[in-house]
C-alpha positions as CSV (number, residue, x, y, z in Angstrom):
1,M,147.8,-49.1,-18.3
2,G,145.5,-51.9,-19.3
3,R,142.1,-51.4,-21.0
4,V,139.2,-51.4,-18.6
5,G,136.6,-54.2,-19.2
6,T,138.7,-56.4,-21.4
7,K,140.7,-59.6,-20.8
8,D,144.0,-60.4,-22.5
9,S,142.8,-63.0,-25.0
10,K,139.1,-62.1,-25.2
11,I,137.4,-59.8,-27.7
12,S,135.3,-57.1,-25.9
13,T,131.5,-57.5,-26.5
14,K,130.7,-54.2,-24.8
15,K,127.8,-52.5,-26.5
16,N,128.5,-48.9,-27.4
17,S,125.5,-47.7,-29.2
18,Q,121.7,-47.4,-28.6
19,L,118.7,-47.7,-30.8
20,V,115.6,-45.8,-29.5
21,L,112.2,-46.8,-30.7
22,R,108.7,-46.0,-29.7
23,L,105.9,-48.5,-29.4
24,D,102.6,-49.1,-27.7
25,K,103.0,-49.6,-23.9
26,D,100.8,-52.6,-23.8
27,E,102.7,-54.2,-26.7
28,R,106.1,-53.5,-25.0
29,D,104.9,-54.8,-21.6
30,E,103.6,-58.0,-23.2
31,F,106.9,-58.5,-25.1
32,V,109.0,-57.9,-22.0
33,Q,106.8,-60.3,-20.0
34,L,107.1,-63.0,-22.7
35,C,110.8,-62.6,-22.7
36,K,110.9,-63.1,-19.0
37,E,108.8,-66.2,-19.2
38,L,111.2,-67.6,-21.9
39,D,114.2,-66.7,-19.7
40,T,115.7,-64.2,-22.1
41,S,115.8,-60.4,-22.3
42,A,114.0,-58.0,-24.7
43,A,117.3,-56.5,-25.7
44,R,118.8,-60.0,-26.5
45,E,115.8,-60.9,-28.7
46,I,115.9,-57.5,-30.5
47,R,119.6,-57.9,-31.2
48,R,118.9,-61.5,-32.4
49,F,116.2,-60.2,-34.8
50,I,118.5,-57.4,-36.1
51,R,121.3,-59.9,-36.8
52,G,119.0,-62.3,-38.6
53,F,117.4,-59.5,-40.6
54,M,120.8,-58.2,-41.7
55,K,122.0,-61.7,-42.6
56,E,118.8,-62.4,-44.6
57,H,119.2,-59.2,-46.6
58,A,122.9,-59.2,-47.0
59,E,124.2,-59.1,-50.6
60,S,126.2,-62.2,-51.4
């Protein structure tokens, strides 16, 4: 049987973990609205921040 959700020559990009955080409702709503206006998603921008932060603080 083949693996569900994968293609033969593609690497799966399925997310398999969550990060839960609490923040002010107004701040969250403003962030989500800004993301919509910029044609992106809040999750995408948070992932981009995390990757950049890790890269910036990686030991060389």
